[in-house]
C-alpha positions in Angstrom: -11.6 7.1 107.6 -13.6 9.1 110.1 -13.7 7.9 113.7 -16.0 5.0 114.5 -16.0 5.7 118.3 -18.3 8.1 120.2 -20.9 9.8 118.1 -20.1 13.2 119.5 -16.7 14.3 118.3 -14.5 16.3 120.7 -13.5 19.8 119.8 -9.9 18.8 119.3 -10.9 16.0 116.9 -13.2 18.3 115.0 -10.1 20.5 114.5 -8.1 17.5 113.3 -10.7 16.3 110.8 -11.3 19.8 109.5 -7.7 19.6 108.2 -8.7 16.9 105.8 -10.2 19.6 103.5 -6.8 21.1 103.1 -5.5 18.0 101.3 -1.9 17.1 100.9 1.0 19.5 101.1 4.5 18.0 100.9 7.4 19.8 102.5 9.3 19.8 105.8 9.2 23.5 106.8 5.9 23.4 108.8 6.5 20.2 110.5 10.0 21.1 111.5 8.8 24.3 113.1 6.3 22.2 115.1 9.0 19.7 116.1 11.2 22.4 117.5 8.3 23.9 119.4 7.6 20.4 120.9 11.3 20.1 122.0 12.1 17.4 119.4 10.3 14.3 120.7 11.9 12.4 117.9 15.3 12.8 119.6 14.0 11.2 122.8 13.7 7.9 120.9 15.7 5.9 118.3 13.7 6.5 115.1 13.8 4.1 112.1 12.5 5.5 108.8 10.9 3.2 106.3 9.8 4.0 102.7 8.7 1.9 99.7 6.1 1.6 96.9 4.9 -1.7 98.4 5.7 -3.7 101.5 6.7 -0.7 103.8 3.8 -1.4 106.2 4.6 -5.1 106.4 8.3 -4.3 107.0 7.4 -1.8 109.7 5.2 -4.4 111.4 7.9 -6.9 111.3 10.4 -4.4 112.7 8.0 -3.5 115.6 7.2 -7.1 116.7 10.8 -8.4 116.2 12.1 -5.6 118.4 9.3 -6.0 121.0 10.0 -9.7 121.4 13.7 -8.8 121.9 12.7 -6.6 124.9 12.4 -3.1 123.5 9.5 -0.8 123.9 8.5 0.3 120.4 6.4 3.1 119.0 5.0 2.9 115.5 3.5 5.5 113.2 1.6 4.3 110.1 -1.1 5.4 107.7 -3.8 5.2 106.7 -5.9 3.5 109.5 -8.2 0.6 108.8 -10.9 1.2 111.4 -10.0 3.8 114.1 -7.6 6.7 113.9 -5.7 5.5 117.0 -4.3 2.7 114.8 -1.9 5.3 113.3 -0.1 5.4 116.7 0.9 2.1 118.2 3.0 1.1 121.2 4.3 -2.5 121.2 1.9 -3.3 118.3 -1.3 -2.1 120.0 -3.2 1.1 119.2 -2.9 3.8 121.9 -6.1 4.8 123.8 -8.4 7.6 122.7 -7.5 9.6 125.7 -3.8 9.3 125.0 -4.4 10.3 121.4 -6.5 13.3 122.3 -3.9 14.4 124.9 -1.1 14.5 122.4 -3.5 16.0 119.8 -4.3 18.9 122.1 -0.6 19.5 122.5 -0.2 19.8 118.7 -3.3 22.1 118.4 -1.9 24.4 121.0 1.2 25.1 118.9 -1.0 27.2 116.5 1.1 25.9 113.5 -0.7 25.5 110.2 -0.4 21.7 109.6 -2.0 19.1 107.4 -4.0 16.1 108.7 -1.0 13.8 108.0 1.5 16.1 109.7 -0.7 16.4 112.8 -1.1 12.6 113.2 2.7 12.1 112.6 3.4 14.6 115.4 0.8 13.0 117.6 2.6 9.7 117.2 6.0 11.2 118.3 4.5 12.9 121.4 2.3 10.0 122.4 5.0 7.3 121.9 7.6 9.4 123.8 5.2 9.9 126.6 4.5 6.1 126.7 8.2 5.4 127.2 9.1 4.1 123.8 12.8 3.7 123.3 12.5 3.0 119.5 10.1 4.6 117.1 9.3 3.1 113.7 8.1 5.7 111.1 6.3 4.7 107.9 6.6 7.2 105.1 3.3 8.5 103.8 4.2 9.3 100.2 7.6 9.3 98.5 10.3 10.2 100.9 12.3 13.3 100.3 9.5 15.7 101.2 7.3 13.5 103.3 6.7 14.9 106.9 8.4 11.8 108.4 11.7 12.9 106.8 11.9 15.6 109.4 12.8 13.2 112.2 16.3 12.4 113.3 16.9 8.7 112.8 19.3 5.8 113.5 18.4 3.7 110.4 16.5 3.8 107.1 14.9 1.1 104.9 13.5 1.2 101.4 11.4 -1.9 100.7 10.6 -1.6 97.0 10.2 0.8 94.1 7.6 0.9 91.4 6.1 3.6 89.1 3.5 5.4 91.3 2.2 8.9 92.1 4.0 10.0 89.0 2.4 13.5 89.1 4.3 14.0 92.4 7.3 11.8 92.4 8.3 11.8 88.7 7.3 10.1 85.5 10.1 7.5 85.4 11.0 4.7 87.8 14.4 6.3 88.3 12.9 9.5 89.5 10.5 7.7 91.9 13.5 5.7 93.2 15.5 8.9 93.9 12.6 10.4 95.9 12.4 7.3 98.1 16.2 6.9 98.5 16.3 10.5 99.6 15.2 9.4 103.1 19.0 8.7 103.6 20.8 10.7 106.2 24.6 11.1 106.4 26.2 8.6 108.7 23.1 6.5 109.2 22.8 2.9 108.2 20.4 2.4 105.3 19.2 -0.8 103.6 17.5 -0.8 100.2 15.9 -3.9 98.7 17.8 -4.3 95.5 15.6 -3.1 92.6 17.3 -5.5 90.2 18.1 -2.8 87.7 21.5 -1.1 87.4 19.9 2.2 86.3 17.5 2.3 89.2 20.3 1.2 91.6 22.5 4.0 90.3 19.7 6.6 90.6 19.3 5.6 94.3 23.0 5.7 94.9 22.9 9.4 93.8 20.8 10.1 96.8 22.1 7.5 99.3 25.8 7.0 98.6 26.4 4.7 101.6 23.3 2.6 101.4 23.5 -1.2 101.3 21.5 -3.1 98.7 20.1 -6.4 99.7 17.9 -9.2 98.1 15.9 -11.1 100.6 15.5 -14.9 100.2 12.5 -15.5 97.9 9.4 -16.4 100.0 6.1 -14.9 101.0 6.0 -11.1 101.1 5.7 -11.2 104.9 8.7 -13.4 105.2 10.6 -11.2 102.8 9.6 -8.2 104.9 10.9 -10.0 108.0 14.2 -10.6 106.2 14.6 -6.9 105.5 13.7 -6.0 109.1 16.1 -8.5 110.6 18.9 -7.4 108.3 18.4 -3.7 109.1 18.4 -4.4 112.8 21.7 -6.2 112.5 23.1 -3.2 110.7 22.0 -0.8 113.4 23.0 -3.2 116.2 19.6 -4.1 117.7 18.5 -7.6 118.9 15.7 -9.0 116.8 13.5 -12.1 117.5 11.7 -13.3 114.4 8.4 -15.1 114.4 5.3 -15.0 112.2 3.0 -12.0 112.7 -0.5 -10.9 111.5 -0.5 -7.4 109.9 -4.2 -6.4 109.6 -5.5 -6.3 106.1 -2.5 -8.0 104.6 -3.1 -11.7 103.7 -5.3 -11.7 106.8 -7.3 -15.0 107.0 -10.4 -14.8 109.2 -11.6 -18.4 109.6 -15.3 -19.1 109.6 -18.2 -20.3 107.4 -17.2 -18.9 105.0 -13.6 -17.9 105.7 -12.6 -14.4 104.6 -9.2 -13.4 103.3 -8.4 -9.7 103.4 -5.6 -8.5 101.1 -5.1 -4.8 100.7 -3.1 -4.8 97.4 -4.0 -1.4 96.0 -1.6 -0.8 93.1 -0.4 -2.8 90.1 2.9 -4.0 91.5 1.2 -4.9 94.8 -1.5 -6.9 93.1 1.0 -8.7 90.9 3.0 -9.7 94.0 -0.1 -10.8 96.0 -1.9 -13.0 93.5 0.4 -16.0 93.6 0.1 -16.2 97.4 -3.7 -15.7 97.2 -4.1 -18.4 94.5 -2.4 -21.0 96.7 -5.0 -20.5 99.4 -8.1 -20.7 97.2 -10.5 -23.7 97.7 -12.8 -24.9 94.9 -15.8 -22.9 96.1 -14.6 -19.3 96.5 -16.0 -15.9 95.7 -14.5 -12.4 95.1 -15.4 -9.0 96.6 -13.4 -6.4 94.8 -13.3 -2.6 95.2 -10.7 0.1 94.6 -9.9 3.7 94.8 -9.1 5.6 91.5 -6.2 4.0 89.6 -4.0 5.6 87.0 -4.3 2.3 84.9 -7.2 0.2 86.2 -6.6 -2.4 83.4 -3.0 -3.0 84.6 -4.2 -3.1 88.2 -6.8 -5.8 87.6 -4.9 -7.9 85.0 -3.3 -10.3 87.6 -6.7 -10.7 89.4 -8.5 -11.4 86.1 -5.8 -14.0 85.3 -6.4 -15.8 88.6 -10.2 -15.7 88.0 -9.8 -17.3 84.6 -7.5 -20.0 86.0 -9.6 -20.7 89.1 -13.2 -19.5 88.4 -15.0 -18.3 91.5 -18.6 -19.1 92.4 -19.5 -15.4 92.3 -17.9 -12.0 91.9 -19.3 -8.7 93.2 -17.6 -5.3 92.8 -18.1 -2.6 95.4 -17.0 0.9 96.5 -14.6 1.3 99.5 -16.1 3.7 102.0 -14.4 6.5 104.1 -11.2 6.5 102.0 -9.2 9.5 100.9 -10.9 9.3 97.5 -14.4 8.0 96.5 -14.5 4.3 95.5 -14.6 3.5 91.8 -18.0 2.8 90.4 -18.2 -0.5 88.4 -14.4 -1.0 88.3 -14.9 -4.2 86.2 -17.5 -3.8 83.5 -20.2 -6.3 83.2 -20.1 -7.7 86.8 -22.7 -7.3 89.5 -22.0 -4.1 91.4 -23.2 -3.4 95.0 -22.1 0.0 96.3 -22.1 -0.9 100.0 -19.2 -3.3 100.8 -21.1 -4.9 103.7 -24.1 -5.7 101.5 -21.8 -7.1 98.9 -20.1 -9.3 101.5 -23.4 -10.7 102.8 -24.6 -11.4 99.3 -21.6 -13.7 98.7 -21.8 -15.7 101.9 -24.3 -18.3 101.1 -22.8 -20.3 98.3 -19.1 -20.5 99.0 -16.5 -21.6 101.5 -14.1 -18.7 101.1 -14.4 -15.0 100.2 -11.5 -13.0 98.9 -11.7 -9.2 99.7 -9.1 -7.2 97.8 -8.3 -4.0 95.9 -8.2 -1.4 98.7 -6.9 -1.0 102.2 -10.0 1.0 102.9 -12.2 -1.9 101.8 -10.4 -4.2 104.1 -11.0 -1.7 106.9 -14.7 -1.6 106.1 -14.9 -5.3 106.5 -12.9 -5.4 109.7 -15.1 -2.7 111.2 -18.2 -4.6 110.2 -16.8 -7.9 111.7 -15.7 -6.0 114.9 -12.2 -7.3 114.5 -9.4 -5.1 115.9 -6.4 -3.9 114.0 -3.6 -4.7 116.5 -0.4 -6.4 115.2 -0.2 -9.9 116.7 
């Protein structure tokens, strides 16, 4: 998403956002050159690297807050952002200031290294969190693992939260190939935890890349509790203290109480939607409505199938489809044929408010960000 702050963008931010037109370019060469020129800020902190098809953001958030409560100062890089770009760089769960972001950004620009938007924001996070005195840095992988920019950091621990068939044009056309790409965040001699995929073939594929990794199955619970299990287990492997309590990770099962109440759930791929629906369904009152929007999906029918099943079991008062704004790709027009479609998410939300007690907003992280921005609710981890 473009910035929602001052209307006049600074020159250094204009440079950053001009890089969006370059698109994605996987590989470690460019970012490693930049890291060396910056005197390796990653080596001034204990970095933890997290990958996964689903749940990596939730596990990162649990890691951050569990470590903060234990007394550590913790930096965090994540993507994409919901409302403001500063959310990609957090210290102790809170976004850094615009000034701190721009200061680090200028340092990256002055390197004169040809970098992508994602690579730049990753480097900003390392510089800004080091300068803020972070002793631990949690890094969320952008896509895959092996060739993601975050793979360039030296780390003290690695975590893979889940594997499903995604981004097949980049990561491979089988679950085993995707699993190998994610497991390739492994570094020799570094503790690594992998959520057990439940398949011997997938497990063996991951072992090919991460021979010393430990496989673990968290106790069955909500996905946030399971993320906390993974985070706590990894910290024990590394040797960190960890204090576990419930957290709110913006856009993930985020309940905003009101009249009506609004639940934001950013499930954005088939496996994520399948996982979220049982938890959502338990929260639905009799009078609820649905606002659904999504970015392009490889198989939209597979993506919406769990949602449609819930709608048939617990019919809502109303359903509106919409188009997430300011995302990497344009929102899908009329994602569910035959339903009322309102392009603007805010107009769609307001149209649902009168006749229900509860509105579910789901299908896209960017859509959840649109609603948070409209409601003027911050995106700090609490």
